[in-house]
C-alpha positions in Angstrom: -34.7 48.2 56.7 -34.3 46.7 53.2 -33.5 50.0 51.7 -30.5 50.7 54.0 -29.4 47.0 53.8 -29.5 47.1 50.0 -27.4 50.3 50.0 -24.8 48.8 52.4 -24.8 45.6 50.3 -24.2 47.5 47.1 -20.9 48.9 48.3 -19.7 46.0 50.4 -16.6 45.6 48.4 -15.4 48.9 49.7 -15.2 47.7 53.3 -11.9 47.0 55.0 -11.9 43.8 57.1 -12.4 44.4 60.8 -9.7 41.9 61.8 -6.4 40.7 60.5 -6.3 38.0 59.5 -9.9 38.3 58.2 -12.6 36.0 59.3 -12.9 33.0 57.0 -14.6 29.6 57.4 -11.3 27.9 58.2 -10.4 30.1 61.2 -13.8 30.6 62.8 -16.7 28.8 64.3 -20.3 29.9 64.8 -21.2 30.3 68.4 -24.9 30.2 69.2 -25.7 31.5 72.7 -29.5 31.4 72.3 -31.7 29.0 74.2 -32.2 25.6 72.8 -29.1 25.9 70.6 -27.8 22.4 70.8 -24.6 23.4 72.6 -23.2 20.8 75.1 -25.5 20.4 78.1 -24.2 22.1 81.3 -22.3 25.0 79.7 -23.3 27.8 82.1 -23.6 30.7 79.7 -24.6 33.0 82.5 -21.3 32.6 84.3 -18.7 34.7 82.4 -15.7 32.7 83.6 -17.2 29.4 82.5 -18.4 30.9 79.3 -15.0 32.2 78.5 -13.4 28.8 79.3 -15.9 27.1 77.0 -15.3 29.5 74.1 -11.5 29.6 74.3 -11.2 25.8 74.9 -13.3 25.3 71.8 -11.2 27.8 69.8 -8.1 25.8 70.8 -9.7 22.4 70.0 -10.8 23.6 66.6 -7.5 25.4 65.9 -9.6 28.6 65.2 -8.8 32.2 65.9 -12.4 33.5 66.2 -15.9 32.6 67.2 -18.7 34.7 65.9 -22.4 35.1 65.9 -25.3 36.6 67.9 -27.4 38.8 65.6 -31.0 38.7 66.8 -30.3 35.8 69.1 -32.5 35.5 72.2 -30.0 35.1 74.9 -31.1 34.1 78.4 -27.6 34.8 79.8 -28.3 38.5 80.1 -30.4 37.9 83.1 -27.2 37.8 85.2 -27.0 41.6 85.2 -29.6 44.0 86.5 -28.6 46.2 83.5 -31.0 44.2 81.3 -33.8 43.7 83.8 -37.3 45.1 83.1 -40.5 45.2 85.0 -42.2 42.1 86.4 -39.3 39.7 85.9 -38.9 40.5 82.2 -35.5 41.2 80.6 -33.9 42.5 77.5 -32.6 39.4 75.7 -32.5 40.0 71.9 -29.0 40.7 70.8 -28.7 43.5 68.2 -25.1 43.1 66.9 -22.5 40.5 65.9 -20.0 39.3 68.5 -16.5 38.3 67.5 -14.8 36.4 70.3 -11.0 36.6 70.1 -8.0 37.0 72.3 -7.8 40.2 74.5 -5.6 42.7 72.7 -6.7 41.8 69.2 -6.8 44.9 67.0 -10.1 46.0 65.5 -9.9 47.9 62.2 -12.3 50.5 60.9 -14.2 49.2 57.8 -15.0 52.6 56.4 -13.8 56.2 56.8 -15.9 58.4 59.1 -15.8 60.6 62.1 -15.8 59.8 65.8 -19.4 60.3 66.8 -18.9 59.6 70.5 -17.2 57.4 73.0 -17.7 56.4 76.6 -16.6 53.8 79.2 -19.9 52.1 80.1 -18.9 50.7 83.4 -22.0 49.1 84.8 -21.7 45.3 85.3 -22.5 43.5 82.1 -22.4 46.7 80.0 -20.1 47.5 77.0 -17.2 48.8 78.9 -15.1 51.1 76.6 -17.2 51.9 73.6 -16.6 53.9 70.4 -19.3 54.9 67.9 -18.3 56.1 64.4 -20.5 58.1 62.0 -20.2 57.2 58.3 -21.5 58.6 55.1 -21.5 56.0 52.4 -22.4 57.5 49.0 -24.8 59.9 50.6 -26.3 57.7 53.3 -25.5 58.2 56.9 -25.2 55.4 59.5 -23.1 54.5 62.5 -21.0 51.6 63.7 -20.6 50.7 67.3 -17.5 48.9 68.8 -18.1 47.6 72.3 -16.1 45.7 74.9 -12.8 47.4 74.0 -9.7 47.9 76.1 -9.7 51.1 78.0 -6.6 52.3 76.1 -8.8 52.5 73.0 -10.4 55.6 74.3 -7.2 57.5 75.0 -6.7 60.6 72.8 -10.1 60.4 71.1 -12.1 63.5 70.2 -15.6 63.8 68.8 -15.8 64.8 65.2 -12.2 63.7 64.5 -11.9 62.1 61.1 -10.9 58.4 61.0 -9.8 56.4 58.0 -10.8 53.0 56.7 -8.1 50.4 57.7 -7.0 52.3 60.8 -7.1 50.5 64.1 -10.2 51.8 66.0 -9.4 49.9 69.2 -8.4 46.6 70.7 -10.5 43.9 72.3 -10.6 44.3 76.1 -10.4 41.7 78.9 -12.5 41.4 82.0 -13.2 43.3 84.1 -12.6 46.5 82.0 -14.7 45.3 79.1 -17.9 45.0 81.1 -17.0 41.7 82.8 -17.3 39.5 79.7 -14.9 37.0 78.0 -12.9 39.0 75.4 -14.9 39.8 72.3 -16.0 42.7 70.1 -19.6 43.7 69.9 -20.1 45.2 66.5 -23.4 46.9 65.6 -24.7 48.9 62.7 -27.2 51.7 63.6 -29.2 53.9 61.3 -30.8 56.1 63.9 -28.9 57.0 67.1 -32.0 58.4 68.7 -29.9 61.1 70.4 -27.6 58.6 72.2 -23.9 59.4 72.6 -21.3 56.9 73.7 -23.9 54.2 74.2 -26.8 52.6 72.4 -28.9 49.5 73.2 -27.1 46.3 72.2 -29.9 44.1 73.5 -33.6 44.8 73.4 -36.9 43.4 74.9 -38.4 40.6 72.7 -41.5 42.8 72.1 -39.2 45.5 70.5 -37.3 43.2 68.2 -39.0 44.3 65.0 -38.4 48.0 65.7 -34.7 47.5 66.5 -34.2 45.2 63.6 -35.4 48.0 61.4 -32.7 50.4 62.6 -29.9 47.9 63.3 -29.4 45.9 60.1 -27.5 42.6 60.2 -23.7 43.3 60.3 -23.0 40.2 58.2 -22.3 42.5 55.2 -19.1 43.5 56.9 -17.8 39.9 57.0 -17.5 39.3 53.3 -15.5 36.1 53.4 -18.0 34.4 55.8 -21.0 35.7 53.9 -19.9 36.3 50.3 -23.5 36.8 49.1 -26.4 38.1 51.1 
């Protein structure tokens, strides 16, 4: 875990911002969707319409463009979808990427050159919706980035193994219902071992598997340099 994170951190100045304008403290706010997070009482995080209203009302009130957060949060809200259910009333609830909540249609830019590893429209309720996974080799080290909850148009014309350049638009943020029935946002995840998956990869895990997934899905904060200038 620390080895790949140290490697990604070493070359972080080579990363193109994922958004334009870039995320900075003045245009964002941290959105904590975990239990016991101090958010206003009564916000029904399990209801996607009410969640979206809360997020975008808060963006407007704070004159912000983006909300962000989510890495390793324990989110009770996933229980709304059978996609995350396990045996004996258990559920996958540990979030493995960073979410950036922004207006539908917002462009997402590729941080590093790579090749299209795979893509797929994951249509189950509460899933990623349109998803793109890119394979990168950064100074000899291979890893992948995943872009979930995109607009369906983002998948048009894609081909596996096609080279893609840093700074190119990889897709745009989708709206419900095409994005998996969520308020508009990007799920961005770094993955060091795809485990044979194509077009999909767990973005949420069972609490008992947190340590394992944390070891192969390092914190994406390295790709948001102006929010996290030193990590």
